[in-house]
N, C-alpha and C positions, 0 to 999 in steps of 0.2 A: 362638530368639530374632530379630527384627528389631533391626536399629543403623539410627540415623542418624546424617548429618553438618553439625555446625552455621556455616553460611557469610551474611554478611554479604547482603545485597539492597538493591532501593529499593521502599518503602512510599510509600503514602500512606494517611489514612484515606477514604475518599468520602463528601462532600457538604463537608468541611471544606478551603475552599480555603484553598492552600498548603501545608498538612499534606506535604509530602514528606518521606520523610529514611533515611537507611540507617537498615536495623534486621539484626538474625539472626531467621534462619528454622529448623528443620532439617527436613533433606532425607530420608529415607525411603531405603534402600536399593533395587530395581526390583524389583519381582514379578515373576508369572508377566506375560510379556508385554510387557513397561518393560525402559527403558536411561533409565543416568544421561547427563549430559551435563554435561561442560565447558562452559561456556559463553567465550567469544570474548571478543565484543561485542555490542551491544543499537545497533541506530537509535530514536532517538527525533521524534516526529511528531506532527502535529496534532491527535490523537485524544490523543496521554498528554500533552499539553499543556490542553488541555477535561477529564480526569481532573483534571488538582493544581488547575483552576481551579470542582472539585466542581458541572463542570457534566453528568457523567454515571456513569454505573458502577455496583456495584457490589461486595461483597467479595464471600469463598467464605463458605458457611454457618457460622458458628459465628470467624466470623473480625472483628475490625474492622479486619483491614487488607486494602489489596488490591496485589499487588507488580502492581508497572509491568512494562511490555514484550509486544511481540508482533512483533518485529522482529532476528531471532537466527540467530548463525552461535555454530555451534561443537563438539564431538570428542566420540565415542562414548567415553564414561571403563569403563561396565561393562552388562555386561548380563543381563536377569533370564533368569529360566527358562523357552526355549521360542521365545525370540528366534529370528530366521534372515532372513538378511539382510541383512545389518548383523553390524560386524567389530570390535573394540575399536581406536579411532583414526580412525572414519573421518566424514571431513568430513561436518556435517545442520546442518540449516533442519527447523522445526518447522511446521505450520499452525494457525492459532486458533482457530476456531469448532469448537467440540464440539456434535454432535445433538442435538435433541428426539425425543418421539416421533411428530413428523408422518410424514406420507406424503413425504417432499421427502428430511428427514433418513435416514430408516427407506431409500428407493432412493441411499442416497449423494450427495447432493444439500444438504451442511446451507447452504451457500449460495446457497443457495434457500429456503429453509424460512419453510414456508407461516404455522404460531404463531409465532415467535419468542420460540420458552423455551430456544433455544440462553443455552453460556453460553459464555463467547471467552476465552482465558486472557489477561491483563494488562487486559480491559475489563469482563467482566460473569459473577461469579459465580465465580469464576476463575484465580488465583495466575498471574502471566506470568514471565517470559523476563525480569527485571535482576537476576537472581540470579546466585551463584560457578558454580553446580548447578543442574537443575534434573533433576525424573526427568516422564518421559512415555512413551503408551504409542508402540511400536513400528507401531502403525496412523498415527500423527500424524506420524509422521517419515520426513524428505527426504533422500536420498542428494545431496554437492555436492561436483564435482569439487574438487581441493584446492587447481588453480591459482587458482577463485574463491574461494577465504580472506578475500582482501581488500578483495571487494565482495558474498560470502553474505547479507548481513543483510539487501541489497536483493535479494533472492527475493521477502519477502512485497508489500515499493509495488509491482512489478513484477505481482507478478500478480492487480493491480486492473485494468490494465489491456489484461496478458493473454486479460482474461475480458471487457473490454470489446468488445475486437476480437474475439475470438469468439463471440459474443453476436452481432456485427454480422454479420460471415459467416453465421451460421447464419439471422438476421432475411433477410437478400439470399438465401437460396436461394426467394425470392418470384418474385429477379427469373432471367431467364435469360440475361442477361447479363454477370453485377453483376463488375464490374474496378475494384479500389481502387484511385485514380489521385490522390485530392488529398485529405488531410485538415488537419483543424484541430482544434490545440489549446487547452484555452481553459489556463490557467492555468500557471506556468514553477514550482508550486514539482516536493518530489521525484514523484510521482507521475504530471506534466503531464512531467517530465523524460522519464521515463523511458518515457512513452506516446510521446514524439519519439522518442529513440532504435529504439521498438520497431516503429512506423512508419517511422521512415529505413528501417534494416534488413531491411525488408521491400522498399525501393525504392520507399514512397510519396511524392508531391510535400507535404511538408508544412510546416506556416506554424503555430509556437507562440506566444499570444497572449498578454500578461502587461504588464501597469501601466508597469514599473519600465522609465524608459527604458536603453537600452543606452551607453555599456559597464556588462554587470555579468557576476559568473560566470554562471548560467544566460543568460544574451544569449551569450553564449561556450561557455558547450556547445551551444547551439542548432545555432549557429553549424559547430561544427566536428562537427558531425553531418550536415552539408549543408539541414539546414532552415532552416528566415527566419522569419527573430524577426523582432515586431511591438506595439508598445509603446501601446495605446492610450491612455497621455497625449495622444500623439500622434497619432494617428487611429482617430481612431471607428469605431467598429463596423459605425455605419451606413454610413459609406464604402466600408468591406474588400468589399463584396458586389460593387459596381461592375468593385472591380478583380481579381479572385482569380477561377480557372476554376471552375466547376460543382465545389459543396462533396459529396463522398460521405459522409462520415463524420467530424464532429464529437467530439474526446471532452473535454468538461467538467470540469476539476477544479477551478474556480479560489476555490469555496466562496462565489461572490453570488450570492444569489436573479437577485438583477435580471442579472446576466451568462446565467444559463439560458433566458431570455425570449429577449435580444438572440442568442443563439445558434441560434433556431429560426425569427429572422425571418435569418440567414444559410446554413442549412441548405439544399444545393442540392437540385432537385429528385428526388425517387428514393435521396435523401438517410438514413442512419441517423446520428442524436442522442444520444449517450451517454451518460445522467448519473451523474457518479460525487460527485455536490459531494452530503456529508453540509449543509444550510442554519440552525444553529441560527438561535437568534432569533429578533425578533417582525416582520421586518421587512414590508412593505405597500409595489406599487407598484403605479404605474398599467399599464395592458399593454392594447397593443391587439387584444382580445380579436378582431374581425369580421376584421381584416387574416391575423392570424395562424391561426385559424381555418381560412382562405381559400387562405393561404399551403400547409399542412398536408397539406390536403385536393385541392387542383388539382395538388400538385408530390408525390402520394403519396408524402409525407416520414414518415417513425417518429420520435416521442423515448420511448426506454424507458432503465429504472431500471437499474443491477446495482450491487449492493455485492459485498466478500464474494470467495471464488475455493476453486476448489477445488483437487484432487488432480490434475485434469490439467493444470490452469493452473497449477501448481508445479511439473510437472515441465513445459511449453512456458517457463517463468521460470528452470529451471534451464538449460533451452537456451539461453535469447536470452540470460542475460550470457554465454554463453563464447562468443558470435556478435558479440555487443558489445565482447568482448576481440580479437576477430580482426580485427573492422577495426575499432575507434577504442582503440587500448590505448592503457589506461592511463585513457580518458577515463569511466567512470561512477565510477573510483574517487577522479575532479575532484568528484565530488558529495560527498562528506563532507570538509565545508570545517572541521569543529570536534571532536574528540575530546577525554574527558575519563575522569577515574576513580573508582573509590570515595571516594577523598579531597579530589577536589575538590570546588565550590562545589554542590549542586546544583540551585541555584536559575538560574546559572547555563549548569550541563551540558542542563537538562531547557527552556529557555525557546528565546524565536526571539530567533536572533542576529542585527545587521544585518550583512548582505552574505551572510546565511550560505544554505545550502541542508542539510546536513542534519549535525546533529549524533551521536553516537552516545559509547557505552559504553564503557569498554575495561576489559572484566575479565580477563583473558590464559589465565586457565584452561583446558588445554585447546588452548591455540595450539599 
């Protein structure tokens, strides 16, 4: 007879804006190939806020609620039958997307899904990780060194830029000489800042562009990594091309559809622009189509979209977090500007706070 444990969790009613609350759920004991994880902390991101606003997301079949959260760190509490490679007490994080039946998913690349009928923990059709305990198949669990516990919930957002840079490098096999020297990161939110750290950790001359003038916490982090912070409210994007070297790579994570097209104009010859922003709404802008087309064609430029990440990107992200800590002790953790618990006001815990970079909800269990 299987047993379950009742735990607290953060849930929404999808399509009901603002309906975020603490609820209770029953967590079953792990079955064959599954592990039970005690959640330590979960990050809050822009996707969670879109879910809370009722703009995206849907619950698992048979449930009205959707448990939020897809940026998690925890410790293994219980092993189901047949689990190998994991032990009780291991520090772990968990991937987000689960495959459908398409060729890409069945080939082990759900991040490249063709049919887009996947499920995603805490987003689409599957409960997330904002719960005191969770159960997951060992296939989707990633071990993390103990020393990275304070920052391990940043693994998932870091995988986004890990994949972006990996994809850019694959694309640039078209060139016999590819040497990534200069990069621009559009946006100084968590994704942009992690992209900045990733590029700087590889010795790339990096410029991070955002609207907010310095000084601010994001600008301080950028500068501490050795990158250059530029406020686009003080210097127009159109003026930058004349002042910067040939830009080999742009990671676009601003969330602005207008910046997407401005990035195309800024990109250097033979460069790659990786689009990471999912821009909702119905914004329209006047675009110099002839100029852009000529620039892209004559300059052998590539524009590519990238979403989610694969297991290789999770492994690389864990390795990169360790490298960040070696290069800049404590700098990555400084991204966590606000900490909350389930007893705090959820509107504040899940909202976008002035001067904030990353908010987390502390669960403590397994810590």
